[in-house]
N, C-alpha and C positions, 0 to 999 in steps of 0.2 A: 431481020424481016420486019415489015410494018403490020401492026394489028390495029383493029378498031375496038375500043373499049367503051362501054357505057358505065358511068359512075353516077348512080342516081339518075337524074334526067339529062346529065351532061354527056356528050360523046366526044371522045378524043382519039386521035390517031397517034400511036406510040411506036417507036422503034425499039425492038428487043433483039437479043441474041437468041439463036435457035436453042442453045443449051440452058437458057434462063428458065427458072421456075416461076409459078404464079406468085410465090413469096417475093422473089426478086422484082417482079412487076409492081407489086404493092409498095415495096420499099422505094422503088424508083419514082413512084407517084406520091411519096411522102405520106403513105397510109400505113397505119400499124396493122400488121397481119392478124393480130389478136382481136381486132375490132371489126374486121370485114370478112365477108364470105364471097368466094368467086363462083360464078355459075358459067358453065359452058353449054350452050344449047339448052338452057333451062335446068341443067342438073348441077348440083354442087360438086366441086372437085377439091381434093386436098391441095393446100397451098404448096406442098413439096413437089407436086407433079409438074413436069415440064410443060411450058406453054405450047398450046396447039391451036390451030385455027378453028374458028367457029364463032358463034355469037357469044361474046364475052361480056358478062355483066358483073359489076362489083357492087355489093350491097353492104351497108353498115349494119352490124348486128345490134339489135335493140333488145334490152332486157329490163325488166322492172318487177316490182312486187306489188 
């Protein structure tokens, strides 16, 4: 299935398998799952969750001291 993903300000259309998780999606985009958070319809989802349709945004986690 094709999904549209926002990564920061960039939008991409990505082909994924229905059984793929958001972690699989991040890895396919060469993004480290430890460094990014996935939002679906504005709510964070566990990366282990299977991909579902909705407004998907990927944000880089920023931390500092």
